[in-house]
C-alpha positions in Angstrom: 42.6 -195.5 241.7 45.6 -193.3 242.8 45.2 -189.6 242.1 47.1 -186.4 242.9 45.3 -183.2 243.7 46.3 -179.6 244.5 44.0 -176.7 245.2 41.0 -178.9 244.4 42.2 -179.8 240.9 43.0 -183.4 239.9 46.4 -183.2 238.3 47.1 -186.9 237.9 45.1 -190.1 238.0 45.8 -193.7 236.9 44.7 -197.3 237.8 46.8 -198.9 240.5 48.4 -201.3 238.0 49.8 -198.4 236.0 51.6 -196.5 238.7 55.0 -197.3 240.1 55.9 -197.2 243.8 59.4 -196.2 244.6 60.7 -195.1 248.1 57.1 -194.5 249.2 56.3 -192.2 246.3 53.6 -192.9 243.7 55.0 -192.3 240.2 52.2 -191.7 237.6 52.7 -192.6 234.0 53.2 -189.7 231.6 49.8 -190.0 230.0 48.0 -189.9 233.4 48.9 -186.3 234.2 46.9 -183.2 233.3 49.5 -181.3 231.3 47.5 -178.0 231.5 48.6 -177.9 235.2 52.3 -178.4 234.5 55.0 -175.9 233.6 58.6 -176.8 233.0 61.1 -175.9 235.6 64.9 -175.5 235.3 65.4 -177.3 238.6 67.3 -180.6 238.5 68.6 -182.8 241.3 70.6 -186.0 241.3 69.8 -189.3 243.1 72.7 -191.8 243.3 70.7 -194.7 242.1 67.9 -193.2 240.0 69.8 -190.5 238.1 69.0 -186.9 237.4 65.5 -185.7 238.2 63.8 -182.8 236.3 61.0 -180.8 237.8 57.7 -179.2 236.9 55.9 -176.3 238.6 52.2 -177.2 239.3 49.8 -174.4 238.3 46.1 -174.3 239.3 43.9 -171.2 239.0 46.9 -168.9 238.5 48.7 -170.2 241.6 52.1 -171.8 241.2 53.5 -174.6 243.4 57.2 -174.4 242.3 59.0 -177.7 241.7 56.1 -179.7 243.1 56.5 -182.5 240.6 59.5 -184.4 239.4 60.4 -187.1 236.9 63.4 -188.9 235.5 63.7 -188.5 231.7 66.9 -190.6 231.5 66.9 -192.8 234.7 69.7 -195.2 235.5 69.1 -198.9 234.8 67.8 -199.8 238.3 65.0 -197.1 237.9 64.1 -197.7 234.2 60.5 -198.5 235.3 59.9 -194.9 236.2 61.2 -193.2 233.0 59.1 -190.1 232.5 56.7 -191.0 235.3 55.7 -188.1 237.6 55.8 -188.0 241.4 54.7 -185.2 243.7 55.4 -183.4 247.0 55.1 -179.8 248.4 51.5 -180.1 249.4 50.2 -182.1 246.5 47.9 -184.7 248.0 48.3 -188.2 246.6 45.6 -190.7 247.4 45.9 -194.4 246.7 
C-alpha cells in the first residue's frame, strides 16, 4: 500500500488501486491524506499539460516543510484523473 511519510509521521496512505501514477509521482486521493499535517500555501506553478498546481506546506511536530505537497484543483482534460490528488517531494518519502 503506497504511503508518504515525513519526520516519522504517515501523511498519506492508500491502496495501490486508488493512487494515480503520473510522471513517476504517486498522487494520493484527497481522502487518503492526513489533513492535520497540511497547511495551505500561496504557491502555484503551471504545467503545460496538467494545468495550474497549488501547494501545501507539510507540518509535523511543529516543523514545516514548505510547499512539499502539490495538487491540481482544476486540471486540464488530459490530467482529469488527478483532480485534487496530492503528490510529494522535498524529502517526503513515498513508498509503494
